[in-house]
mmCIF entry with sequence, helices, sheets and N, C-alpha, C, O atoms, coordinates in Angstrom:
data_MODEL
# 
_entry.id   MODEL 
# 
_entity.id                         1 
_entity.type                       polymer 
_entity.pdbx_number_of_molecules   1 
# 
_entity_poly.entity_id                      1 
_entity_poly.type                           'polypeptide(L)' 
_entity_poly.nstd_linkage                   no 
_entity_poly.nstd_monomer                   no 
_entity_poly.pdbx_seq_one_letter_code       MKGDGEIKKRMVEMSEKSRKALMEGGSSFSSLGCFIDDVIENIGSKLPN 
_entity_poly.pdbx_seq_one_letter_code_can   MKGDGEIKKRMVEMSEKSRKALMEGGSSFSSLGCFIDDVIENIGSKLPN 
_entity_poly.pdbx_strand_id                 A 
# 
loop_
_entity_poly_seq.entity_id 
_entity_poly_seq.num 
_entity_poly_seq.mon_id 
_entity_poly_seq.hetero 
1 1  MET n 
1 2  LYS n 
1 3  GLY n 
1 4  ASP n 
1 5  GLY n 
1 6  GLU n 
1 7  ILE n 
1 8  LYS n 
1 9  LYS n 
1 10 ARG n 
1 11 MET n 
1 12 VAL n 
1 13 GLU n 
1 14 MET n 
1 15 SER n 
1 16 GLU n 
1 17 LYS n 
1 18 SER n 
1 19 ARG n 
1 20 LYS n 
1 21 ALA n 
1 22 LEU n 
1 23 MET n 
1 24 GLU n 
1 25 GLY n 
1 26 GLY n 
1 27 SER n 
1 28 SER n 
1 29 PHE n 
1 30 SER n 
1 31 SER n 
1 32 LEU n 
1 33 GLY n 
1 34 CYS n 
1 35 PHE n 
1 36 ILE n 
1 37 ASP n 
1 38 ASP n 
1 39 VAL n 
1 40 ILE n 
1 41 GLU n 
1 42 ASN n 
1 43 ILE n 
1 44 GLY n 
1 45 SER n 
1 46 LYS n 
1 47 LEU n 
1 48 PRO n 
1 49 ASN n 
# 
_struct_asym.id          A 
_struct_asym.entity_id   1 
# 
loop_
_struct_conf.conf_type_id 
_struct_conf.id 
_struct_conf.pdbx_PDB_helix_id 
_struct_conf.beg_label_comp_id 
_struct_conf.beg_label_asym_id 
_struct_conf.beg_label_seq_id 
_struct_conf.pdbx_beg_PDB_ins_code 
_struct_conf.end_label_comp_id 
_struct_conf.end_label_asym_id 
_struct_conf.end_label_seq_id 
_struct_conf.pdbx_end_PDB_ins_code 
_struct_conf.beg_auth_comp_id 
_struct_conf.beg_auth_asym_id 
_struct_conf.beg_auth_seq_id 
_struct_conf.end_auth_comp_id 
_struct_conf.end_auth_asym_id 
_struct_conf.end_auth_seq_id 
_struct_conf.pdbx_PDB_helix_class 
_struct_conf.details 
_struct_conf.pdbx_PDB_helix_length 
HELX_P HELX_P1 AA1 ASP A 4  ? LEU A 22 ? ASP A 4  LEU A 22 1 ? 19 
HELX_P HELX_P2 AA2 SER A 27 ? LYS A 46 ? SER A 27 LYS A 46 1 ? 20 
# 
_struct_conf_type.id          HELX_P 
_struct_conf_type.criteria    ? 
_struct_conf_type.reference   ? 
# 
loop_
_atom_site.group_PDB 
_atom_site.id 
_atom_site.type_symbol 
_atom_site.label_atom_id 
_atom_site.label_alt_id 
_atom_site.label_comp_id 
_atom_site.label_asym_id 
_atom_site.label_entity_id 
_atom_site.label_seq_id 
_atom_site.pdbx_PDB_ins_code 
_atom_site.Cartn_x 
_atom_site.Cartn_y 
_atom_site.Cartn_z 
_atom_site.occupancy 
_atom_site.B_iso_or_equiv 
_atom_site.pdbx_formal_charge 
_atom_site.auth_seq_id 
_atom_site.auth_comp_id 
_atom_site.auth_asym_id 
_atom_site.auth_atom_id 
_atom_site.pdbx_PDB_model_num 
ATOM 1   N N  . MET A 1 1  ? 6.727   -8.301  -29.516 1.00 0.00 ? 1  MET A N  1 
ATOM 2   C CA . MET A 1 1  ? 7.322   -8.228  -28.190 1.00 0.00 ? 1  MET A CA 1 
ATOM 3   C C  . MET A 1 1  ? 7.942   -6.847  -28.004 1.00 0.00 ? 1  MET A C  1 
ATOM 4   O O  . MET A 1 1  ? 8.532   -6.287  -28.928 1.00 0.00 ? 1  MET A O  1 
ATOM 5   N N  . LYS A 1 2  ? 7.803   -6.325  -26.833 1.00 0.00 ? 2  LYS A N  1 
ATOM 6   C CA . LYS A 1 2  ? 8.339   -4.998  -26.544 1.00 0.00 ? 2  LYS A CA 1 
ATOM 7   C C  . LYS A 1 2  ? 9.849   -5.058  -26.396 1.00 0.00 ? 2  LYS A C  1 
ATOM 8   O O  . LYS A 1 2  ? 10.409  -6.061  -25.954 1.00 0.00 ? 2  LYS A O  1 
ATOM 9   N N  . GLY A 1 3  ? 10.494  -3.965  -26.774 1.00 0.00 ? 3  GLY A N  1 
ATOM 10  C CA . GLY A 1 3  ? 11.937  -3.890  -26.633 1.00 0.00 ? 3  GLY A CA 1 
ATOM 11  C C  . GLY A 1 3  ? 12.347  -3.754  -25.187 1.00 0.00 ? 3  GLY A C  1 
ATOM 12  O O  . GLY A 1 3  ? 11.541  -3.401  -24.327 1.00 0.00 ? 3  GLY A O  1 
ATOM 13  N N  . ASP A 1 4  ? 13.613  -4.040  -24.929 1.00 0.00 ? 4  ASP A N  1 
ATOM 14  C CA . ASP A 1 4  ? 14.134  -3.944  -23.563 1.00 0.00 ? 4  ASP A CA 1 
ATOM 15  C C  . ASP A 1 4  ? 13.961  -2.554  -22.979 1.00 0.00 ? 4  ASP A C  1 
ATOM 16  O O  . ASP A 1 4  ? 13.687  -2.408  -21.788 1.00 0.00 ? 4  ASP A O  1 
ATOM 17  N N  . GLY A 1 5  ? 14.120  -1.524  -23.817 1.00 0.00 ? 5  GLY A N  1 
ATOM 18  C CA . GLY A 1 5  ? 13.976  -0.147  -23.344 1.00 0.00 ? 5  GLY A CA 1 
ATOM 19  C C  . GLY A 1 5  ? 12.577  0.150   -22.845 1.00 0.00 ? 5  GLY A C  1 
ATOM 20  O O  . GLY A 1 5  ? 12.412  0.825   -21.829 1.00 0.00 ? 5  GLY A O  1 
ATOM 21  N N  . GLU A 1 6  ? 11.570  -0.344  -23.541 1.00 0.00 ? 6  GLU A N  1 
ATOM 22  C CA . GLU A 1 6  ? 10.170  -0.132  -23.138 1.00 0.00 ? 6  GLU A CA 1 
ATOM 23  C C  . GLU A 1 6  ? 9.865   -0.868  -21.838 1.00 0.00 ? 6  GLU A C  1 
ATOM 24  O O  . GLU A 1 6  ? 9.179   -0.337  -20.965 1.00 0.00 ? 6  GLU A O  1 
ATOM 25  N N  . ILE A 1 7  ? 10.367  -2.070  -21.712 1.00 0.00 ? 7  ILE A N  1 
ATOM 26  C CA . ILE A 1 7  ? 10.142  -2.848  -20.491 1.00 0.00 ? 7  ILE A CA 1 
ATOM 27  C C  . ILE A 1 7  ? 10.795  -2.159  -19.299 1.00 0.00 ? 7  ILE A C  1 
ATOM 28  O O  . ILE A 1 7  ? 10.188  -2.039  -18.235 1.00 0.00 ? 7  ILE A O  1 
ATOM 29  N N  . LYS A 1 8  ? 12.031  -1.709  -19.479 1.00 0.00 ? 8  LYS A N  1 
ATOM 30  C CA . LYS A 1 8  ? 12.738  -1.026  -18.386 1.00 0.00 ? 8  LYS A CA 1 
ATOM 31  C C  . LYS A 1 8  ? 12.008  0.254   -18.000 1.00 0.00 ? 8  LYS A C  1 
ATOM 32  O O  . LYS A 1 8  ? 11.891  0.567   -16.815 1.00 0.00 ? 8  LYS A O  1 
ATOM 33  N N  . LYS A 1 9  ? 11.515  0.998   -18.994 1.00 0.00 ? 9  LYS A N  1 
ATOM 34  C CA . LYS A 1 9  ? 10.774  2.237   -18.721 1.00 0.00 ? 9  LYS A CA 1 
ATOM 35  C C  . LYS A 1 9  ? 9.531   1.946   -17.883 1.00 0.00 ? 9  LYS A C  1 
ATOM 36  O O  . LYS A 1 9  ? 9.247   2.669   -16.928 1.00 0.00 ? 9  LYS A O  1 
ATOM 37  N N  . ARG A 1 10 ? 8.797   0.905   -18.228 1.00 0.00 ? 10 ARG A N  1 
ATOM 38  C CA . ARG A 1 10 ? 7.590   0.549   -17.465 1.00 0.00 ? 10 ARG A CA 1 
ATOM 39  C C  . ARG A 1 10 ? 7.939   0.078   -16.059 1.00 0.00 ? 10 ARG A C  1 
ATOM 40  O O  . ARG A 1 10 ? 7.213   0.371   -15.109 1.00 0.00 ? 10 ARG A O  1 
ATOM 41  N N  . MET A 1 11 ? 9.045   -0.648  -15.920 1.00 0.00 ? 11 MET A N  1 
ATOM 42  C CA . MET A 1 11 ? 9.480   -1.096  -14.597 1.00 0.00 ? 11 MET A CA 1 
ATOM 43  C C  . MET A 1 11 ? 9.816   0.091   -13.701 1.00 0.00 ? 11 MET A C  1 
ATOM 44  O O  . MET A 1 11 ? 9.468   0.101   -12.520 1.00 0.00 ? 11 MET A O  1 
ATOM 45  N N  . VAL A 1 12 ? 10.488  1.084   -14.260 1.00 0.00 ? 12 VAL A N  1 
ATOM 46  C CA . VAL A 1 12 ? 10.842  2.285   -13.494 1.00 0.00 ? 12 VAL A CA 1 
ATOM 47  C C  . VAL A 1 12 ? 9.570   3.027   -13.084 1.00 0.00 ? 12 VAL A C  1 
ATOM 48  O O  . VAL A 1 12 ? 9.467   3.489   -11.948 1.00 0.00 ? 12 VAL A O  1 
ATOM 49  N N  . GLU A 1 13 ? 8.612   3.145   -13.986 1.00 0.00 ? 13 GLU A N  1 
ATOM 50  C CA . GLU A 1 13 ? 7.350   3.823   -13.678 1.00 0.00 ? 13 GLU A CA 1 
ATOM 51  C C  . GLU A 1 13 ? 6.611   3.109   -12.554 1.00 0.00 ? 13 GLU A C  1 
ATOM 52  O O  . GLU A 1 13 ? 6.137   3.750   -11.616 1.00 0.00 ? 13 GLU A O  1 
ATOM 53  N N  . MET A 1 14 ? 6.511   1.792   -12.644 1.00 0.00 ? 14 MET A N  1 
ATOM 54  C CA . MET A 1 14 ? 5.817   1.027   -11.611 1.00 0.00 ? 14 MET A CA 1 
ATOM 55  C C  . MET A 1 14 ? 6.553   1.114   -10.271 1.00 0.00 ? 14 MET A C  1 
ATOM 56  O O  . MET A 1 14 ? 5.920   1.174   -9.217  1.00 0.00 ? 14 MET A O  1 
ATOM 57  N N  . SER A 1 15 ? 7.865   1.120   -10.311 1.00 0.00 ? 15 SER A N  1 
ATOM 58  C CA . SER A 1 15 ? 8.655   1.236   -9.094  1.00 0.00 ? 15 SER A CA 1 
ATOM 59  C C  . SER A 1 15 ? 8.378   2.567   -8.398  1.00 0.00 ? 15 SER A C  1 
ATOM 60  O O  . SER A 1 15 ? 8.211   2.614   -7.179  1.00 0.00 ? 15 SER A O  1 
ATOM 61  N N  . GLU A 1 16 ? 8.329   3.635   -9.170  1.00 0.00 ? 16 GLU A N  1 
ATOM 62  C CA . GLU A 1 16 ? 8.052   4.963   -8.604  1.00 0.00 ? 16 GLU A CA 1 
ATOM 63  C C  . GLU A 1 16 ? 6.642   5.029   -8.020  1.00 0.00 ? 16 GLU A C  1 
ATOM 64  O O  . GLU A 1 16 ? 6.443   5.577   -6.936  1.00 0.00 ? 16 GLU A O  1 
ATOM 65  N N  . LYS A 1 17 ? 5.672   4.477   -8.730  1.00 0.00 ? 17 LYS A N  1 
ATOM 66  C CA . LYS A 1 17 ? 4.291   4.486   -8.233  1.00 0.00 ? 17 LYS A CA 1 
ATOM 67  C C  . LYS A 1 17 ? 4.171   3.670   -6.952  1.00 0.00 ? 17 LYS A C  1 
ATOM 68  O O  . LYS A 1 17 ? 3.482   4.074   -6.015  1.00 0.00 ? 17 LYS A O  1 
ATOM 69  N N  . SER A 1 18 ? 4.841   2.524   -6.912  1.00 0.00 ? 18 SER A N  1 
ATOM 70  C CA . SER A 1 18 ? 4.800   1.682   -5.712  1.00 0.00 ? 18 SER A CA 1 
ATOM 71  C C  . SER A 1 18 ? 5.428   2.386   -4.522  1.00 0.00 ? 18 SER A C  1 
ATOM 72  O O  . SER A 1 18 ? 4.900   2.344   -3.410  1.00 0.00 ? 18 SER A O  1 
ATOM 73  N N  . ARG A 1 19 ? 6.558   3.031   -4.764  1.00 0.00 ? 19 ARG A N  1 
ATOM 74  C CA . ARG A 1 19 ? 7.256   3.744   -3.685  1.00 0.00 ? 19 ARG A CA 1 
ATOM 75  C C  . ARG A 1 19 ? 6.370   4.857   -3.129  1.00 0.00 ? 19 ARG A C  1 
ATOM 76  O O  . ARG A 1 19 ? 6.295   5.036   -1.913  1.00 0.00 ? 19 ARG A O  1 
ATOM 77  N N  . LYS A 1 20 ? 5.696   5.608   -4.009  1.00 0.00 ? 20 LYS A N  1 
ATOM 78  C CA . LYS A 1 20 ? 4.817   6.696   -3.561  1.00 0.00 ? 20 LYS A CA 1 
ATOM 79  C C  . LYS A 1 20 ? 3.630   6.159   -2.774  1.00 0.00 ? 20 LYS A C  1 
ATOM 80  O O  . LYS A 1 20 ? 3.210   6.773   -1.793  1.00 0.00 ? 20 LYS A O  1 
ATOM 81  N N  . ALA A 1 21 ? 3.087   5.031   -3.188  1.00 0.00 ? 21 ALA A N  1 
ATOM 82  C CA . ALA A 1 21 ? 1.938   4.452   -2.495  1.00 0.00 ? 21 ALA A CA 1 
ATOM 83  C C  . ALA A 1 21 ? 2.299   4.014   -1.080  1.00 0.00 ? 21 ALA A C  1 
ATOM 84  O O  . ALA A 1 21 ? 1.460   4.050   -0.180  1.00 0.00 ? 21 ALA A O  1 
ATOM 85  N N  . LEU A 1 22 ? 3.551   3.598   -0.888  1.00 0.00 ? 22 LEU A N  1 
ATOM 86  C CA . LEU A 1 22 ? 3.981   3.119   0.426   1.00 0.00 ? 22 LEU A CA 1 
ATOM 87  C C  . LEU A 1 22 ? 4.491   4.224   1.339   1.00 0.00 ? 22 LEU A C  1 
ATOM 88  O O  . LEU A 1 22 ? 4.681   3.997   2.535   1.00 0.00 ? 22 LEU A O  1 
ATOM 89  N N  . MET A 1 23 ? 4.716   5.414   0.795   1.00 0.00 ? 23 MET A N  1 
ATOM 90  C CA . MET A 1 23 ? 5.185   6.529   1.622   1.00 0.00 ? 23 MET A CA 1 
ATOM 91  C C  . MET A 1 23 ? 4.052   7.036   2.505   1.00 0.00 ? 23 MET A C  1 
ATOM 92  O O  . MET A 1 23 ? 2.879   6.837   2.191   1.00 0.00 ? 23 MET A O  1 
ATOM 93  N N  . GLU A 1 24 ? 4.400   7.681   3.596   1.00 0.00 ? 24 GLU A N  1 
ATOM 94  C CA . GLU A 1 24 ? 3.387   8.249   4.474   1.00 0.00 ? 24 GLU A CA 1 
ATOM 95  C C  . GLU A 1 24 ? 2.488   9.166   3.664   1.00 0.00 ? 24 GLU A C  1 
ATOM 96  O O  . GLU A 1 24 ? 2.967   10.050  2.953   1.00 0.00 ? 24 GLU A O  1 
ATOM 97  N N  . GLY A 1 25 ? 1.190   8.953   3.773   1.00 0.00 ? 25 GLY A N  1 
ATOM 98  C CA . GLY A 1 25 ? 0.219   9.726   3.008   1.00 0.00 ? 25 GLY A CA 1 
ATOM 99  C C  . GLY A 1 25 ? -0.160  9.070   1.698   1.00 0.00 ? 25 GLY A C  1 
ATOM 100 O O  . GLY A 1 25 ? -1.112  9.498   1.046   1.00 0.00 ? 25 GLY A O  1 
ATOM 101 N N  . GLY A 1 26 ? 0.575   8.030   1.296   1.00 0.00 ? 26 GLY A N  1 
ATOM 102 C CA . GLY A 1 26 ? 0.257   7.305   0.075   1.00 0.00 ? 26 GLY A CA 1 
ATOM 103 C C  . GLY A 1 26 ? -0.957  6.413   0.280   1.00 0.00 ? 26 GLY A C  1 
ATOM 104 O O  . GLY A 1 26 ? -1.363  6.163   1.415   1.00 0.00 ? 26 GLY A O  1 
ATOM 105 N N  . SER A 1 27 ? -1.536  5.934   -0.812  1.00 0.00 ? 27 SER A N  1 
ATOM 106 C CA . SER A 1 27 ? -2.769  5.153   -0.724  1.00 0.00 ? 27 SER A CA 1 
ATOM 107 C C  . SER A 1 27 ? -2.595  3.849   0.057   1.00 0.00 ? 27 SER A C  1 
ATOM 108 O O  . SER A 1 27 ? -3.460  3.508   0.864   1.00 0.00 ? 27 SER A O  1 
ATOM 109 N N  . SER A 1 28 ? -1.522  3.126   -0.156  1.00 0.00 ? 28 SER A N  1 
ATOM 110 C CA . SER A 1 28 ? -1.303  1.872   0.566   1.00 0.00 ? 28 SER A CA 1 
ATOM 111 C C  . SER A 1 28 ? -1.032  2.138   2.045   1.00 0.00 ? 28 SER A C  1 
ATOM 112 O O  . SER A 1 28 ? -1.496  1.394   2.909   1.00 0.00 ? 28 SER A O  1 
ATOM 113 N N  . PHE A 1 29 ? -0.288  3.189   2.331   1.00 0.00 ? 29 PHE A N  1 
ATOM 114 C CA . PHE A 1 29 ? 0.016   3.565   3.712   1.00 0.00 ? 29 PHE A CA 1 
ATOM 115 C C  . PHE A 1 29 ? -1.282  3.885   4.448   1.00 0.00 ? 29 PHE A C  1 
ATOM 116 O O  . PHE A 1 29 ? -1.491  3.437   5.576   1.00 0.00 ? 29 PHE A O  1 
ATOM 117 N N  . SER A 1 30 ? -2.151  4.662   3.802   1.00 0.00 ? 30 SER A N  1 
ATOM 118 C CA . SER A 1 30 ? -3.434  5.042   4.408   1.00 0.00 ? 30 SER A CA 1 
ATOM 119 C C  . SER A 1 30 ? -4.332  3.827   4.604   1.00 0.00 ? 30 SER A C  1 
ATOM 120 O O  . SER A 1 30 ? -4.976  3.688   5.644   1.00 0.00 ? 30 SER A O  1 
ATOM 121 N N  . SER A 1 31 ? -4.374  2.953   3.610   1.00 0.00 ? 31 SER A N  1 
ATOM 122 C CA . SER A 1 31 ? -5.214  1.754   3.699   1.00 0.00 ? 31 SER A CA 1 
ATOM 123 C C  . SER A 1 31 ? -4.751  0.852   4.832   1.00 0.00 ? 31 SER A C  1 
ATOM 124 O O  . SER A 1 31 ? -5.573  0.302   5.565   1.00 0.00 ? 31 SER A O  1 
ATOM 125 N N  . LEU A 1 32 ? -3.450  0.700   4.978   1.00 0.00 ? 32 LEU A N  1 
ATOM 126 C CA . LEU A 1 32 ? -2.920  -0.127  6.055   1.00 0.00 ? 32 LEU A CA 1 
ATOM 127 C C  . LEU A 1 32 ? -3.281  0.472   7.407   1.00 0.00 ? 32 LEU A C  1 
ATOM 128 O O  . LEU A 1 32 ? -3.650  -0.256  8.330   1.00 0.00 ? 32 LEU A O  1 
ATOM 129 N N  . GLY A 1 33 ? -3.178  1.776   7.531   1.00 0.00 ? 33 GLY A N  1 
ATOM 130 C CA . GLY A 1 33 ? -3.552  2.446   8.783   1.00 0.00 ? 33 GLY A CA 1 
ATOM 131 C C  . GLY A 1 33 ? -5.022  2.227   9.122   1.00 0.00 ? 33 GLY A C  1 
ATOM 132 O O  . GLY A 1 33 ? -5.362  1.982   10.279  1.00 0.00 ? 33 GLY A O  1 
ATOM 133 N N  . CYS A 1 34 ? -5.887  2.314   8.129   1.00 0.00 ? 34 CYS A N  1 
ATOM 134 C CA . CYS A 1 34 ? -7.322  2.078   8.349   1.00 0.00 ? 34 CYS A CA 1 
ATOM 135 C C  . CYS A 1 34 ? -7.573  0.635   8.758   1.00 0.00 ? 34 CYS A C  1 
ATOM 136 O O  . CYS A 1 34 ? -8.391  0.366   9.637   1.00 0.00 ? 34 CYS A O  1 
ATOM 137 N N  . PHE A 1 35 ? -6.871  -0.288  8.119   1.00 0.00 ? 35 PHE A N  1 
ATOM 138 C CA . PHE A 1 35 ? -7.014  -1.704  8.457   1.00 0.00 ? 35 PHE A CA 1 
ATOM 139 C C  . PHE A 1 35 ? -6.601  -1.954  9.908   1.00 0.00 ? 35 PHE A C  1 
ATOM 140 O O  . PHE A 1 35 ? -7.311  -2.640  10.644  1.00 0.00 ? 35 PHE A O  1 
ATOM 141 N N  . ILE A 1 36 ? -5.479  -1.412  10.315  1.00 0.00 ? 36 ILE A N  1 
ATOM 142 C CA . ILE A 1 36 ? -5.002  -1.600  11.691  1.00 0.00 ? 36 ILE A CA 1 
ATOM 143 C C  . ILE A 1 36 ? -5.990  -1.005  12.686  1.00 0.00 ? 36 ILE A C  1 
ATOM 144 O O  . ILE A 1 36 ? -6.294  -1.626  13.704  1.00 0.00 ? 36 ILE A O  1 
ATOM 145 N N  . ASP A 1 37 ? -6.494  0.191   12.398  1.00 0.00 ? 37 ASP A N  1 
ATOM 146 C CA . ASP A 1 37 ? -7.489  0.814   13.277  1.00 0.00 ? 37 ASP A CA 1 
ATOM 147 C C  . ASP A 1 37 ? -8.736  -0.058  13.402  1.00 0.00 ? 37 ASP A C  1 
ATOM 148 O O  . ASP A 1 37 ? -9.289  -0.204  14.493  1.00 0.00 ? 37 ASP A O  1 
ATOM 149 N N  . ASP A 1 38 ? -9.178  -0.636  12.285  1.00 0.00 ? 38 ASP A N  1 
ATOM 150 C CA . ASP A 1 38 ? -10.362 -1.483  12.284  1.00 0.00 ? 38 ASP A CA 1 
ATOM 151 C C  . ASP A 1 38 ? -10.135 -2.746  13.105  1.00 0.00 ? 38 ASP A C  1 
ATOM 152 O O  . ASP A 1 38 ? -11.007 -3.159  13.870  1.00 0.00 ? 38 ASP A O  1 
ATOM 153 N N  . VAL A 1 39 ? -8.968  -3.356  12.947  1.00 0.00 ? 39 VAL A N  1 
ATOM 154 C CA . VAL A 1 39 ? -8.651  -4.572  13.716  1.00 0.00 ? 39 VAL A CA 1 
ATOM 155 C C  . VAL A 1 39 ? -8.638  -4.255  15.203  1.00 0.00 ? 39 VAL A C  1 
ATOM 156 O O  . VAL A 1 39 ? -9.211  -4.999  15.999  1.00 0.00 ? 39 VAL A O  1 
ATOM 157 N N  . ILE A 1 40 ? -7.998  -3.172  15.585  1.00 0.00 ? 40 ILE A N  1 
ATOM 158 C CA . ILE A 1 40 ? -7.926  -2.798  17.004  1.00 0.00 ? 40 ILE A CA 1 
ATOM 159 C C  . ILE A 1 40 ? -9.327  -2.539  17.559  1.00 0.00 ? 40 ILE A C  1 
ATOM 160 O O  . ILE A 1 40 ? -9.645  -2.944  18.677  1.00 0.00 ? 40 ILE A O  1 
ATOM 161 N N  . GLU A 1 41 ? -10.148 -1.869  16.778  1.00 0.00 ? 41 GLU A N  1 
ATOM 162 C CA . GLU A 1 41 ? -11.523 -1.571  17.217  1.00 0.00 ? 41 GLU A CA 1 
ATOM 163 C C  . GLU A 1 41 ? -12.320 -2.861  17.402  1.00 0.00 ? 41 GLU A C  1 
ATOM 164 O O  . GLU A 1 41 ? -13.054 -3.002  18.380  1.00 0.00 ? 41 GLU A O  1 
ATOM 165 N N  . ASN A 1 42 ? -12.181 -3.800  16.469  1.00 0.00 ? 42 ASN A N  1 
ATOM 166 C CA . ASN A 1 42 ? -12.930 -5.055  16.547  1.00 0.00 ? 42 ASN A CA 1 
ATOM 167 C C  . ASN A 1 42 ? -12.428 -5.942  17.671  1.00 0.00 ? 42 ASN A C  1 
ATOM 168 O O  . ASN A 1 42 ? -13.226 -6.623  18.315  1.00 0.00 ? 42 ASN A O  1 
ATOM 169 N N  . ILE A 1 43 ? -11.142 -5.954  17.920  1.00 0.00 ? 43 ILE A N  1 
ATOM 170 C CA . ILE A 1 43 ? -10.614 -6.750  19.027  1.00 0.00 ? 43 ILE A CA 1 
ATOM 171 C C  . ILE A 1 43 ? -11.122 -6.189  20.354  1.00 0.00 ? 43 ILE A C  1 
ATOM 172 O O  . ILE A 1 43 ? -11.501 -6.941  21.252  1.00 0.00 ? 43 ILE A O  1 
ATOM 173 N N  . GLY A 1 44 ? -11.125 -4.868  20.465  1.00 0.00 ? 44 GLY A N  1 
ATOM 174 C CA . GLY A 1 44 ? -11.600 -4.229  21.697  1.00 0.00 ? 44 GLY A CA 1 
ATOM 175 C C  . GLY A 1 44 ? -13.055 -4.520  21.971  1.00 0.00 ? 44 GLY A C  1 
ATOM 176 O O  . GLY A 1 44 ? -13.443 -4.656  23.131  1.00 0.00 ? 44 GLY A O  1 
ATOM 177 N N  . SER A 1 45 ? -13.869 -4.619  20.944  1.00 0.00 ? 45 SER A N  1 
ATOM 178 C CA . SER A 1 45 ? -15.305 -4.857  21.145  1.00 0.00 ? 45 SER A CA 1 
ATOM 179 C C  . SER A 1 45 ? -15.595 -6.310  21.507  1.00 0.00 ? 45 SER A C  1 
ATOM 180 O O  . SER A 1 45 ? -16.690 -6.612  21.982  1.00 0.00 ? 45 SER A O  1 
ATOM 181 N N  . LYS A 1 46 ? -14.654 -7.207  21.299  1.00 0.00 ? 46 LYS A N  1 
ATOM 182 C CA . LYS A 1 46 ? -14.875 -8.631  21.584  1.00 0.00 ? 46 LYS A CA 1 
ATOM 183 C C  . LYS A 1 46 ? -14.253 -9.084  22.891  1.00 0.00 ? 46 LYS A C  1 
ATOM 184 O O  . LYS A 1 46 ? -14.411 -10.242 23.278  1.00 0.00 ? 46 LYS A O  1 
ATOM 185 N N  . LEU A 1 47 ? -13.545 -8.192  23.581  1.00 0.00 ? 47 LEU A N  1 
ATOM 186 C CA . LEU A 1 47 ? -12.935 -8.542  24.852  1.00 0.00 ? 47 LEU A CA 1 
ATOM 187 C C  . LEU A 1 47 ? -14.016 -8.624  25.927  1.00 0.00 ? 47 LEU A C  1 
ATOM 188 O O  . LEU A 1 47 ? -14.951 -7.824  25.929  1.00 0.00 ? 47 LEU A O  1 
ATOM 189 N N  . PRO A 1 48 ? -13.893 -9.580  26.835  1.00 0.00 ? 48 PRO A N  1 
ATOM 190 C CA . PRO A 1 48 ? -14.871 -9.671  27.928  1.00 0.00 ? 48 PRO A CA 1 
ATOM 191 C C  . PRO A 1 48 ? -14.748 -8.477  28.868  1.00 0.00 ? 48 PRO A C  1 
ATOM 192 O O  . PRO A 1 48 ? -13.657 -7.941  29.066  1.00 0.00 ? 48 PRO A O  1 
ATOM 193 N N  . ASN A 1 49 ? -15.853 -8.075  29.434  1.00 0.00 ? 49 ASN A N  1 
ATOM 194 C CA . ASN A 1 49 ? -15.857 -6.933  30.362  1.00 0.00 ? 49 ASN A CA 1 
ATOM 195 C C  . ASN A 1 49 ? -15.580 -7.348  31.751  1.00 0.00 ? 49 ASN A C  1 
ATOM 196 O O  . ASN A 1 49 ? -15.549 -6.509  32.651  1.00 0.00 ? 49 ASN A O  1 
# 
């Protein structure tokens, strides 16, 4: 079993990576933006004329 220090170190690393991914320009931020754009595009194409 890993020591408490190793677990805390990994938690801090994951926290930093998660925070960066959610910041503007981060991978999760970009993916969410693409998803929203796709949803808006698909909703617009299904609206009656």
